[in-house]
C-alpha positions in Angstrom: -117.7 103.4 -31.4 -117.0 106.9 -33.2 -113.4 107.4 -34.0 -112.0 110.8 -34.9 -108.7 111.1 -36.0 -107.3 114.8 -35.8 -103.7 116.2 -36.6 -101.7 118.2 -34.4 -103.3 121.3 -35.4 -106.7 119.8 -34.7 -107.8 119.5 -38.1 -110.0 116.3 -38.6 -108.5 113.7 -40.9 -110.8 111.0 -40.6 -114.0 110.0 -38.8 -115.7 106.7 -38.8 -118.2 104.8 -36.7 -117.5 101.3 -36.1 -118.8 98.5 -33.8 -116.4 98.2 -30.9 -114.2 95.4 -31.8 -110.4 95.3 -31.5 -110.0 94.1 -34.9 -112.0 97.0 -36.6 -109.8 99.5 -34.1 -106.7 98.0 -35.9 -108.0 98.2 -39.2 -109.2 102.0 -38.9 -105.6 103.0 -36.9 -103.5 100.8 -38.9 -102.2 103.9 -41.1 -101.7 106.0 -38.3 -99.6 103.4 -35.9 -96.4 105.3 -34.6 -97.9 108.8 -34.9 -100.9 108.9 -32.6 -102.0 109.1 -29.0 -105.5 107.4 -28.3 -108.1 109.3 -25.9 -110.9 107.5 -24.9 -113.8 108.6 -22.7 -114.6 106.6 -19.8 -117.1 104.3 -21.4 -118.0 100.4 -21.5 -115.0 99.8 -24.1 -112.2 101.7 -22.7 -110.3 98.6 -20.9 -110.2 96.5 -24.1 -109.0 99.8 -26.3 -106.3 100.5 -23.2 -105.2 96.7 -23.8 -105.0 97.1 -27.4 -102.9 100.3 -27.2 -100.3 98.9 -24.8 -100.0 95.5 -27.2 -99.4 98.1 -30.0 -97.0 100.5 -28.3 -99.4 103.2 -28.6 -100.1 106.0 -25.8 -103.5 105.8 -24.4 -105.1 108.5 -22.2 -108.5 107.9 -20.3 -110.6 111.1 -19.8 -114.0 110.8 -17.3 -117.3 111.6 -19.0 -118.5 114.5 -16.7 -115.0 116.2 -17.0 -115.0 116.2 -20.7 -118.4 117.8 -21.1 -117.1 120.2 -18.2 -114.1 121.0 -20.1 -115.9 121.4 -23.6 -118.9 123.1 -22.1 -121.1 121.5 -24.6 -124.7 121.6 -24.2 -125.0 118.8 -26.8 -123.5 115.4 -26.1 -123.0 112.7 -28.5 -120.5 110.2 -29.8 -119.5 112.4 -32.8 -119.0 115.6 -30.9 -117.2 113.6 -27.9 -114.8 111.9 -30.4 -113.8 115.3 -32.1 -113.4 117.0 -28.5 
């Protein structure tokens, strides 16, 4: 799972690629709790990320993969690019 954390101006603060596990998501996002919104492309891991966000009081947004590509009109699609968008 590729995680890209951006500030309110769109500047990348942190990028990391970790296995899709709640404990690793918690470790990566812990310093940002209380200041973040988590957006996830509609992939296999979205349901537990949504549950994790609810348990931690974090706003969660789910985006459909085809719409994400259409919005960003990217010719290239990969986890790192998707996470940044």
